[in-house]
N, C-alpha and C positions, 0 to 999 in steps of 0.2 A: 567373569562379571561383565566385561565389555560386550561379549557376544549377546548376553541377555538384554543389555541396554539397546544394542543395535537392533535386535529382534523387535523390541518394544517400539522403537522409533520408526522402523520401516513398516511394521504392521499398522501402526497408527496412521502413517502417511498413506498407506494403501487403503485403509478404511476411509480416510478423508476423501480420497479420490472416488471410491466406489459410492459412498453416501451422497456426495455432491452430484455425481453423474446420475444416480437414481432419482435425486430430488429435482433435477433440472426440468423434466416435463411438467411437474406440478407448478414450479415457479413460472415457466414460460406461459403455461396455460392461464395462470392468474394475471400476468402482465399483459397478455394479449386481450384477455377478456375485459379488463378494465381500461384498456387503451392507454397504458402508461408509457407512451412513446416519446422519444427524444424530440425536442423542438429545435430546429436548426434556425439560427438567427439569420434573418433576411431583411434587415431594415436599411440596407444600403451602406452601412458603416464598414462592412467587411465583404465586399463583393466577390473577391477571389475565393475566400473561404466558403462562402455560401454556394458558389458555383460548384466547387469541388465536392461538397458534402450534402447537397440538397437531396440526393437520392437516399440518404440515410434517415431522412425525416420520418418519424413514426415508428422507427425501430425501438422496441421496449428498452428502457433503462432500468436502473436499480438491480442489475444482475449481481452486484457485489454482495448482496444479501446471501447469495449461495455460498460464498467463501466464509464470511464471518459467522453466518448461521450454522454452517457445518461444524465449525470449531466449537461454538457454544453448545450445540446439541451433543456432540461426542464427549466433550469434557463433562457435561452434566450427567450423561448416562453412566460413564465409568466412575465418576465420583459417587453417584447414587448406589451403584452396584457394589462398590468397594466399601464406602464409609457409612452407608445407611443399612444396606442388606448384609454387609459383612461377608460377601462371597470372596473367599481367598483368591480364587483364580484371577479375578478382575483387578486385584491390587497391582498386578503386573502392568496394567494398562491405564491406571489412574495417573494423570499427569497434572493434577491441580496441586499447587503448593503456594503458600502465602509468600514465600521468599522469591520464587522465580516466575510464577505465572499469574498471580493475582493482579498485579499492576498492569501488565500488558493486556490482560483480558478486559479489565475495567476501562482502560484507555481506548482500546479497539471498539468496544461496544458503545461507549459514550460518543466518540467521534463519528462512528457509523450511523448512530441514531440522528445526530445533527445533519449528516449528509443525506440521510433518508428523507428527513423533513424538507430539506432544500430540493431534492429530486422531485418529491411529491408536488410541492408548490409550483415548481418549474413546468412539469408536464400538464398541470391543471391550469396554467396561465395565471397563477396567483402570485402574491408577494410583490416585491419591488419591481415595478414596470412589467409585471406578469412573468418575471424570470426567476422566481424563488426568493430566497433570503437576500437582503441587502448585503453587499460585500463586507462592509465594516461591522455589521451585526454578526456575520459568520466568523469574521476574524476574532471578535470578542469571545464567541462561544468556543472556538478551537483553542483560544488562549487560555480559557478557563480549564479546559481538559488538560492542556500542557502544564498549567500552573499546579494543578492537583498532582500530576506526575512529578514535577519538580519538588514539590513539598514532600512527597513520599520518599523520594531519593534522599533529599537533604536531611529531613527530620526523622523519618522512620527507619531508613536504611543507614543513615549517617554517612552518605557518600557525597563528597565534594571534590574528589580528585578525578582527573581524566588522564588517560595514558596517551602520550604522543610517541608514535613509532620512532625508534632509533634514538630517542631522548630518554625520557623518564616520566614518572607520574608528576603531574602538576596540580597542586592544590589551588583551586579557584576560590575557596572560601564561599562567601555568600554570593559571589558572582556566578557560581554554578547554576543558580536558579534562573537568572535571565538568559544565560547561555543555553540551558536546557530548553527553555520556552522557545527561544529563537530557532534552535535546530529542529524541534518538533514541528513548529508551524511551517518553517521553511521547507522541510522534507515533505510534509503533507500536501502543500500547495504545488511543489515540484512534481510530485506523482500525479496530481490532478491535471497539471498542464500536459503531462505526457500522455494522458488518456484521451487521445484524439484520433487514433487509427485502430482498426479492428485488430485485436490481439496485442497491441503494442505495450500498454502498461501492464497487462496481465502477465505477459511473457517475461518482461524485465523484472517485475516484482518476484516472480517465481525464482528466477536466477539469483536475485539479491538475497531473498530469504533462505535459499539453499546454502549460500555462502555463509550466512550468519548462523544457520543451523549447524554447519560443520564446526564453526568457531565455538559455539556453545557446547557442543559435544566434547571438543578437545579441552574445554575448561571444566568438564565434569558437571555442567549444568544440564542434567539429563532431562528434567521436566521441561525446561525451556526449549531444549533441542526437539523434544517430542511435540511441543506446542507449535514450533516453527514448521515442523515437517507436516503436521496436519494442515496448516495453512497452505503449504506448498502443494500437497496432494489435492486440496480443494481448488487451488488455482489452476492446476493441471486439468481438472474436470471442467472448470470455467472456460479455459482456453479451447477445449474441444468444441464448444459452441460459439466462442467469441472470435475465432479466427475468421478471416475474410471468406465469404460475406457473413458478418456477425448476426447471430440469432438474437442476441441482446447485448446491451452495453453494461459496463461496470457501474457507471454513475458515481456521484459523489459519495454515496454510502459505501462504495468499495474503495475508490481512489483515496479519499480523505482518511477513512478509517485505517486502511492498510499503510498509508503514508505515515500516520501517527505511530502505528505499530512498528514500522521499520526503524524509525528514529529511536523509539524506546528500547527495542532489541539491541540497537547499537550501543546505547548507554548501559544496558544490563550486562553486556559482554565487555564493557569498558574498551570498546574499539570504535568510538564515535568518529575518531579522526581517520578511520578507514572508510567511512561512509561516502566521502567524495570519490573514492575509487570504486567501491562495491556498487554504489548508486551513481556512477559517473554519468550515465545517460540522463538520469533525473536532473542532475546538476546542470548539464549542458542545455536541457530543455528550458529550465528556469532562467538561466543566464541569457539565453537567446531571446526569451520573452521580455526580460527586463531591458536588454540592449535595444530591442525594437521600440519599446516605450521611450527610452532615453533619446534615441535617434530622431524619432518623430517629434519629440518635445523640443529638442535643442536645434536640430538641423532641418526640421520641417519636411523630412522625407523618411522613407523606410530603409532600414539596413537590409532586411530580408524581404523576399517577395511576400511571405506570410510567416507569421510566428505563432507558436514556438517552432523550432527548427525542422521538425518532421514535416510541417506544412510547407516549408520552403522547398524541400526536396520534392515533395509532391507537386508543387507548382512548377518546378523545373521539368516535370514530365515523367518522373519516376513512378512506376506503378505502386499502388499502396502496399501491396504484398512485399515488394522489393525493399521499400523503406523499412517496413516492420522487421523483416528478417535480418537485414543488415544492422539494424539497431540492436536486435537480439544478439547478434555476433559480437558487437562492440561491448554489450553488457556482460556477455560471458567472459570475454578476454579481460575486461577491467575487473570483474569479480575475482578471476583467477589471480591477477596481479595483487589485488587486495589481500587475498588469502596468503600469497607468498610473502607479502610485506608483514602480515601478522606473524608468520612463523619465524622470519629472520629478524623482525624489528624488535 
């Protein structure tokens, strides 16, 4: 039985990679045709950042559509072939299930659409100060997505417990809802902060999702594992074109949507307290950004040359590719540690 499940998971992961790879020329042609290029801030408030990244101006964004679009299309195709046309062979590849994949699918699409709207307004010079949706408005929209997920967990699935490694299950009661919202929003914005160098966020997301895919498989959540592996396959295809020099960027439609998804997958596998390990780089990026803001506010100077921390190393003179690959290595090691803690915790 496990062999057939593994065959399903790896086949779907391969299809995710192949489909996304084949769809990339269509997407890039569309992005270049309509000049949906990244705007690099150059208003004098971040001179070091602008100097390091001015060469990236005009590179198309919204490449994250490739990842979540691949998932939606493949899931729809296999669902249709299995449950509408009733072709028995394709029941082996249908990974839609109300219990395991409906919520992450809805949250991913909802958050990604909000991110797409923000990306579109940004590249067109529209919205708040010509830079897309106002931050507080975006925060409200993502909070709504997170609140729907929290409601689903608490009222529909009856989940209010979280597992703390080496301790036990802890019942948060109604406090599960604000905790869920905080983690989902925090993770999505942490992933978005990490998306600042070619291939950086995409590679770390792929590593993190692979770790959670393994955990889901070990828990017998086969549809969720397949779901995660399709995302991982599509991310691998995305990376093919996103590594330095990037053909296109992920954009908020990818970073925010996949950040929301990562947090929800952590809750679905009841391993949310492993997220700081499996997503250690995301945590470090977010903390460095917050520390920079705190230092500037309190001490009237910067703690880092530039924030988040990947820009600090870049400002020190590290080549962009060195920063990216070393952060990938850190992500891989921390994810392995997270998996080990899961097995022994």
